[in-house]
N, C-alpha and C positions, 0 to 999 in steps of 0.2 A: 150791614154795609154791602153795597153793590161791588161786584168784582170789577177790576180795571178792564176797560175796552183795550184789546191788544191790536195794534196796527203794525204791519210790516211795510216799510218803505224801501224800495230798491233804488239806490243811488245811481245816477246816470253819469256823474263826473266825479271829481275829487271831493266835492262838498256841496252842501246846499245851505243858504242862509236860513237861520232859525225862523224868521218871520215867514219866509216862503214855504218852509216845511209845514208850518201850522196851517197855512192857507191850502196847500195842495192836499193835505190829509183831511181837510174838511172840519178842522177844529176851530177855524176862524172864518167868518163870512167874507172878510176882505183883508188886504194887506195892512190897512190902517188899524183894523181891529186886532190883528195879530201883534202888531207893534205895541199897541196899548196893553194887551195881555202880558207881554214880556215886561214892559215898563212897570206894570202893577205888581210884579213879583209872583205871578201865577204859574210860571214855567220853571221846571227843573231839567237840567241836563246832567245825566249820570249821577242823580241824587243831590245835586247842588243847585241852589237858586241861580238863575241866569238872568241878568238884566241887560245884556247886550243884544239888541234887537236883530242884528245881522251877523251874530257870531256864526262861525263856520261849523256846521254839523257834518261829521264824517262817518264813514262806515264803522260799525261797532258801538256807536253811541246810542243811548236811550234817552228820549225826551218824554217827560211826563207833564200832564196838565189836566185838571178837572176830571179825574177819573179815567183818563186815557193814557196809554203808554205806546210810544212810537219807537220801534226798534229799526234802526237804519242799517241796511245791509248793502254790501258791495254787489254789483251786478253779477248774476250767475251763481251766487251763493245759495245752496239749497236751504229752504226754510225748515225749521224744526217741526212745523205742523204735519200732522198725519192725516 
């Protein structure tokens, strides 16, 4: 089994819509594809299936999809990477 691709996304406001996050992080080719992926039940937020295409993703949440994990961080929060 391949390890999860780890992506860190630095939030620029209070939240980002889920479909926009998938597109910005390169996991969806378009906003329409991102919405389809969510509607098909392929996306989890904090370990729970998420079917709301534009649900608000906030700092501290983790979105997983197709072998990738996106950790959403607040601006200026130091990453755990070394």
